[in-house]
C-alpha positions as CSV (number, residue, x, y, z in Angstrom):
1,M,52.6,149.0,44.9
2,T,52.9,152.0,42.7
3,A,52.5,154.7,45.3
4,K,55.5,155.4,47.5
5,V,54.3,155.9,51.1
6,T,56.2,156.2,54.4
7,A,56.1,153.6,57.1
8,S,54.1,156.0,59.3
9,V,51.5,156.4,56.6
10,E,51.2,152.6,56.1
11,R,50.9,152.1,59.8
12,Y,48.0,154.6,60.1
13,L,46.2,153.2,57.1
14,E,46.5,149.7,58.4
15,G,45.1,150.8,61.8
16,I,42.2,152.6,60.1
17,Y,41.5,149.6,58.0
18,I,41.3,147.3,61.1
19,L,39.0,149.7,62.9
20,Q,36.9,150.3,59.8
21,E,36.4,146.6,59.3
22,K,35.4,146.2,63.0
23,N,33.2,149.3,63.4
24,G,32.4,150.6,59.9
25,V,34.5,153.8,60.6
26,A,37.6,154.7,62.6
27,R,37.0,157.3,65.2
28,T,39.6,159.7,66.6
29,S,39.3,158.3,70.1
30,E,39.9,154.8,68.8
31,L,43.0,155.9,66.8
32,V,44.4,157.8,69.8
33,K,44.1,154.5,71.8
34,L,45.5,152.3,69.1
35,F,48.5,154.5,68.3
36,G,49.1,156.0,71.8
37,V,49.2,159.6,70.7
38,V,47.3,162.7,71.5
39,S,44.1,163.6,69.6
40,G,45.8,166.6,68.0
41,T,48.3,164.3,66.3
42,I,45.5,162.1,65.0
43,T,43.6,165.2,63.7
44,N,46.7,166.5,61.9
45,T,47.5,163.2,60.4
46,M,44.0,162.6,59.2
47,K,44.0,166.0,57.5
48,R,47.2,165.1,55.8
49,L,45.9,161.7,54.7
50,K,42.8,163.4,53.4
51,R,44.9,165.9,51.3
52,E,46.8,162.9,49.9
53,G,43.5,161.2,48.9
54,L,43.9,158.2,51.2
55,V,41.0,158.8,53.6
56,A,37.7,160.5,53.7
57,H,37.4,162.4,57.0
58,Q,34.3,163.9,58.4
59,P,34.8,165.8,61.7
60,Y,33.0,164.2,64.6
61,R,32.0,161.2,62.5
62,G,35.3,159.4,61.8
63,V,37.5,158.3,59.0
64,K,37.1,155.8,56.2
65,L,39.7,154.7,53.7
66,T,39.5,155.7,50.1
67,E,40.0,153.0,47.5
68,E,43.7,154.0,47.2
69,G,44.1,154.1,51.0
70,R,42.5,150.6,51.2
71,K,44.9,149.2,48.6
72,I,47.9,150.5,50.6
73,A,46.5,149.2,53.9
74,L,45.9,145.7,52.4
75,Y,49.3,145.6,50.9
76,A,50.8,146.5,54.3
77,I,48.9,143.6,55.8
78,R,50.0,141.3,53.1
79,K,53.6,142.2,53.7
80,H,53.3,141.4,57.4
81,R,51.7,138.0,56.6
82,L,54.4,137.1,54.0
83,L,57.2,138.1,56.4
84,A,55.5,136.0,59.2
85,R,55.3,133.0,56.9
86,L,58.9,133.4,55.9
87,L,59.9,133.5,59.6
88,T,57.8,130.6,60.6
89,D,57.8,128.3,57.6
90,I,61.4,128.7,56.5
91,L,63.3,130.0,59.5
92,H,61.2,128.1,62.1
93,V,60.8,131.1,64.3
94,E,58.1,130.7,67.0
95,Q,54.8,132.1,65.7
96,T,54.2,134.8,68.3
97,L,57.7,136.2,67.8
98,A,57.4,135.9,64.1
99,Y,54.3,138.0,64.0
100,E,55.8,140.6,66.3
101,V,59.0,140.9,64.1
102,A,57.0,140.9,60.9
103,F,54.8,143.7,62.1
104,N,57.7,145.8,63.1
105,M,59.8,145.1,59.9
106,G,57.0,145.0,57.3
107,Y,56.8,148.7,56.9
108,Y,60.4,148.9,55.9
109,I,60.7,146.1,53.4
110,P,60.9,147.2,49.7
111,D,58.5,145.8,47.2
112,G,61.2,144.0,45.4
113,V,62.1,142.1,48.5
114,I,58.4,141.2,49.1
115,E,58.3,139.8,45.5
116,K,61.3,137.6,46.4
117,I,59.6,136.4,49.5
118,E,56.5,135.6,47.5
119,E,58.6,133.6,45.1
120,A,60.4,131.8,48.0
121,L,57.1,130.9,49.5
122,E,55.6,130.1,46.1
123,I,52.8,132.6,46.6
124,K,52.0,135.0,43.9
125,Q,49.2,137.6,43.7
126,E,48.9,140.5,41.4
127,W,48.7,144.0,43.0
128,T,47.1,146.7,40.9
């Protein structure tokens, strides 16, 4: 990835992506429930993500990812999947635990380490 984003931003973008894929849009009430925060936190975060060009937010309608936001969300999901594969395929960690650990760790793994994991798993995909 070329853009440097925080773990918090990745987490929000991934959550928005999941809700958008399911419902066509991510609504504030769904995000409150997903992240366990108050609606004011979601509103402020969405304003910030909109300023950064990562989401398109229309009050009372919901949020959708921009192309850049979508790329970051998909990359976060890929990191989680690669980490889970590393844990299950190479380290033989039980699958449920592997996914839990991968989800929690994935946001903090640098791109260079992700590339090494891809090489170790003999998986390569170009990210633009």
